[in-house]
Each structure stands twice: as structure tokens, then as C-alpha cells.
N, C-alpha and C positions, 0 to 999 in steps of 0.2 A: 208660580213656579220660580224657584230661585236658580239663577245661572251660575252662581259661584261654586267653585270646587272646594272640597275639603283641603286643608293645608297640606297633608301628606301627598295628595295627588298633584298639587301645585309644585311642591318641591321636587317630586319625581319628574314632572314634565320639564321643569327648568334644568334638572340634571341631565335628562336625555338630550335636550337642546344644546347644552354646553358640551356634552360628549360628542354630539354630531358636528358641532362647529370646530372642535379641536381635531376631529378626524379629517374634516375638510382641510384645515390648515396643515395637518401632517401630510396629506396627499399632495397639497400644493408644493410643499417642500420636496417631496419625493419626485414630483414631475419636473421641478426646476433642476434637481440633481440629475435626472435622466436626460434633460436637455443638454446639460454641460458635459455629460459623459458620452453622448451620442446615441444612447439607447432609445431615446424618444424618436429620433429621426428614423432609425431602423424600424421601430414599431409603426410609425406613420406610413412608411413606405410599404410595409406589409399589410396594414389595415388602416384605411382612411378614417374609419369611425372610432379610432383609438381615443380620440379626444372629444367625444360628444358628451352631453350632459348626463345621459342615463348611465353610460359607462363610468363617468367620473364619480357619480353617486355610488354605484355598485362597488367600485374600487375602494371608496372610502368606507365601505361597510354599511351603507345606508340603502334604503329603498330607492329604486331608480326614479321614483316620482317624488322624492323628498323635497326637491326644490319647487315643486308645483303646489305645495301646501300654501294656505293663505298667509301663514306667518313669514315665509321666506320668498314667496313669489315676487314680491315687489322690491325687497331689500337685498337679499343675498343672490338670487338667481341672475340678475343683470351683471353683478360683479363677477360671478363665476364664468358667465358667458364671455365677458371681456377678458378675463384671465386666460381662458382656453384659446380665445382668438389671438391674443398676444403671444401665447406659447406656440401656436401653429406658425405665426408670422416669424418668430425667432428661430424656430426649427427650419423654416424655409430659407431664411437668411443664412443660417449655418450651412445648409446644404449647398446654397449658391456659393458661399465663401469657400467651402471645401472643394467644389468643382473648379473654381478659379485658382485655388492653391494647387490643385492637381495639374491644371493647365499650365500654370507658371512653372511648376516643377518639370513638366514634360518639355516646356520651352527651354528651360535651363539645361535639361539633359540633351535636347537636340542641339543647342548651341555648343555645349561641351563637346559633343561628338564632332561637330563641324570644325571646332577649333583644333581638336586632336588630329583630325584628318588633315587639316591645313598644315599643322606643324610637322606631321609625318612627311607630307609631300615636300615641304620646304627643306627638311633634313635630307631627304633622298636627292633632291636637286642640288643641294650644297655638296653632297658627297660626289655626285656625278660631275659637277663643275670642278671640284678639286682634282678629280682623277683626270679630267680633260686637260686642265692646266699642267699637270704633271707630265702627261704624254706629250703635250705641245713643247714643253721645255726639253724633253728628251729628243724630240724630232729636231728642234732647232739646234740643239747642241751637236747632234750627229751631222747635220748638213752645213754647219758653219766651217769656214776654213780655219784651220788652226795655225797659229803663228808659232813656228818652231824657231828657236834661237840656236844658232850654231855657236859652238865655242870659238873664240878668237885666239 
């Protein structure tokens, strides 16, 4: 029994593999763009299985068991697993960074409010001090003896 395939079947299988690999690369690019736009983080928050192997293959337009085939199981599957793991890690870092940015923004807002309140209080005290000095001058002027010069 001869195990070689006819040439047209070999060409067809190579073309299907090439198409599948290009679909995977396109999906990788899409996922990276989703990561940068923040869509990936929202999708992961909504559904933790958003970045698993079967959904990855399905989104690429392949069978969910595509990477379990003997041709790709040892070569492509570990690379895709690592890519998805790195993508999840980067999404988590982005989430942590956005939380720290929000925290720093809220700290800045809080400090700005404190500064505004302090300047308002300082302004009010300055006005009160000026008014008190004005009243003090009036009282002192009213109680001082006046020197009146008589004409000679």
C-alpha cells in the first residue's frame, strides 16, 4: 500500500495550511490591536475564556481542535499558548496601570481641592485681617488727642 498522496491533494493540503497560518497571524494582529485599544481588557473582564485556544482557533475561522492535529501540536500550539499567555499578562498590566493612573488622577483631584480650599481660607483671613486693621486705625484715630494749633 502506497502512502503518498496525489500531487493535487498535496498542493491543496499545503494551501489549506498556509491559509490557516495566515488566518492565525491575522488574528494575532487583531488581538494586539484590541489590546492597545482596550477592547481586549473589556472582553476579558466580561468573559475569562475569551483568550483560550479553542476560541482562538474559532475566531481565526478554523476548527477548535486545529492545533491538536499532529502537524501543529508540537510546533505551533506551544507558540500560540505562549502568545495568549503574554497577551493576558499585558492586558493585566494595562488594567493595573489604568487603575494606578485613575488613583493618581484622583490624588491630583483631591490635592487640587485641598489647595483651593486652603487658598480660599487664606484669602478670607486676609480680608478679615485688613478689615480689622482698618477698624483699629479708625479707633486709634478717634481716641488720640488731637493737637490743635492756635493762631498767634
